[in-house]
N, C-alpha and C positions, 0 to 999 in steps of 0.2 A: 616572488612569494609563492611557495608551493601550496596548491589547493587539493584537498582530498574530498571525494564524494562517497559517502556510505549509503548504499541503496538496499533497503530492507523489504523483503517479499512478504506475502500474506500468510495467513493461517492455512495449513495443509497444502501450501503451494511450494514454490521454489523460485530461484532467480529468473527463470523463464518469464515470470510475470512482469518483470521490469526491464528485461533485456533490450527491448526495442528502444527505450529511452536511454539506457546505459550506452548502447551502441551509438546513438545519436550524439551524446555528450562526448564520447571518445573521438568521434569523427570531427567535432568542431572545437575541441579544446585539447590542452596537454595535461589536463587534470588526472590525478590518480583515482580511478574508479574501482570501488570494491563492492562486490555483490555476494556476500556470505550466505550460506545456507543454514537455517536454524536446525537445531538438534531434532532428529526424527523426521525432518522434512525432505523435500527434494524428490528425486526419481525413486529412491527406495523409501517410500512413505511408510513410516512405522511410528505412530504417535503414542501408543499405549505405554503408560507409566511416566510420561514426561509431564512436567508441571510448568505453570506460568513462569516460575522463577528460573527455569532452565533457559527459556527463550529471552527473558529479560537479561540474564547474564550473558547469553550469546551476543546480544546487541551491545552490551557494555564492553565485552572483550574485543569485539570487532572495532568499536569506536576507539578504544585505547590504542590498539595496534596501528590503526590508520593515523591517529593523532601523533604518534611517535615519528611518522615519516613525513608529515606535512605541517605547515604553519597554521592553516585554517581548515575546518571541516564543515562541509555541507551535508545535511542528512535528508534523504528522500525515502519516504516510506509508503508502501502500498497496503491498503486494507489494515490487517493487524500490524503490519510494518509501520503504518502511519501512526498508530498509537504508541508503538515502541520508539518511533522518532520523537514524539512529544516527550516521552519518558527520558530520553537521552538529553533533549533540550532543557529539561528541568534540572538534570544532574550535572551537565557538562557545558562547556563553552561551545556552542554551535553557531556558525556564521549565518546560515540561512536554512529554512525548512521548506520542503515540498511535500504536501500531503495528497496522495492519490487514492481516491475512494476510501478515505480513512474511516475505519470502522468504529467511530465513537458511538454510533447506533448500528444495529444490525437487523437484517431481514426486512425488506420492503414487501409486504404481503401482496399488494395489488400487482406490482410488476412480476413478482415471483409466480403468481397465479397465471398471469398471461404467458410467461415463459413455459410453465408446466403444461398449459393447454396446447401450445405449439408443439412441445415435445410429444404429447400424447397423440396429436394429429399425425406427426411424422412417424410415430411408432405404428399407427394404424395403416399408414400408407407404405410402410416398409422402408422409410427413409431415416430411421432413428440414428444410424451410424453417421449420417451427414449433418445431424443437428449440432450446432456449435456448442450449445449449453451441455448437451449430453457428452460430447467429446471432452470438454474441459472438466466435467465433474464425475465422469464414469468411475474412475479409480478412487476418487474421494468418497463417493457414496459407499463403496465397499470397504474402505480402509481407514475411515476416521471414527474412532470410538467416541461415544458420548462424553466420556470423562475428559477427553482432550478438548472438546468444545467448551466444556465448563471452565477449563483452564484458560482458554482464550478469553471468555467472558470475564474471568477474574482479572486479567490484565486491564481490560477496559475499565472495570470498576475501580481498580487501584489508581489508574492514571487520571481518570476524569476529574476528580476534585482539584487537581493541580493545573488544569488547562488555563484558567483565568490568570495564572501567575507566570505563564511562559511568554516572555516578551522577546520574541525572535522574529525577524522578517520572514514572512510566510507566504507561500503560494499554494492555493487549494484547487484541486481539479476533481470534478465529479461528473459522472455520466447521469443524464436524466432518466435512462432506462436501466439503472442499476437495480437488479433484483435481490441483491444481498445487503447493500448499505443504502438506506433511503436517501434520495438525492437531496432532501432537506437537511441532511447531516452537514453538508458543506456550509450552509448558512449558519447552522448552529455553531460550528467551530469558528467561523469567521466572526460571529458576534461575541463569542467567549474570549478569543485570543486578544490580548491587550496591545499587541504591536501596532505602531503607527503605520508601518509598511506592511500591508497585507493585500493580497490579490486573490481573485477567485475566477475560475473559468468553468462554465457548465457546458459539457459536451452534449449537443442536442440529440444525438443518437447513441451516445456512449453507454455501454453496459459496465458490469463490475470490472472486467479486465480492461481497464481504461487505456493501457498502453498498446492495445490492439484495436482501438477505435478508428473509425474512418477518417476522423479529423485530426489525427496525430500531426499531420503536416501543418496544422494551424497552431496547436498548442505546444508542441515541442519547441518551436522557436521562441514562444512566449516565455517558457521556463528558462531557456538558455539566456535570454535577454535579462530576465529577473536575476539570475544567478551571477551574471557578469557585471551588472550595475553595482557600482560602489555604494 
């Protein structure tokens, strides 16, 4: 029985956000792994003029194309991709869901403030180019229009009312030091989802880009085991 895995990246990001997990799954399975890039995203980030509907349709088209090649589809979504994964699970037959830093809520003020203070300190000391947060968000700060951010928020508002009706086995992963999505969002999703089979892992030091956390060696195998269990 052929299995396909659709892996969806986050808002203003690209497949690089989920590539570590994608590579891990490729190494340990013979599954067909697909990591599409949403319109306007990726290395040539250009979001002006694109709407929520574009990214929702991107997700649907990718799902349909993968479903034509396999008998079962697993959907893994990071940040905005997690919300789009829920959207697909509501509309299509999804075998299992993995939600990584899923952006059902967004911006954790306390952690973001801490990160900004560290960034400011690094800037004063001339080490800004070595700051992980700055490196990851430098291009986004310059290239993400406010209108696109509102379109991302629109997706969350559209999908959120349907979460209590999405009955699909789910694994949720969240970093406790996520400055974009409050770590309490994981519990919020866990409580809302009606599935009997649902799991949650809190990365004690993980930030928003959870696939690059120090403890991937712990939770990557947990995800694989969850996906392989009948």
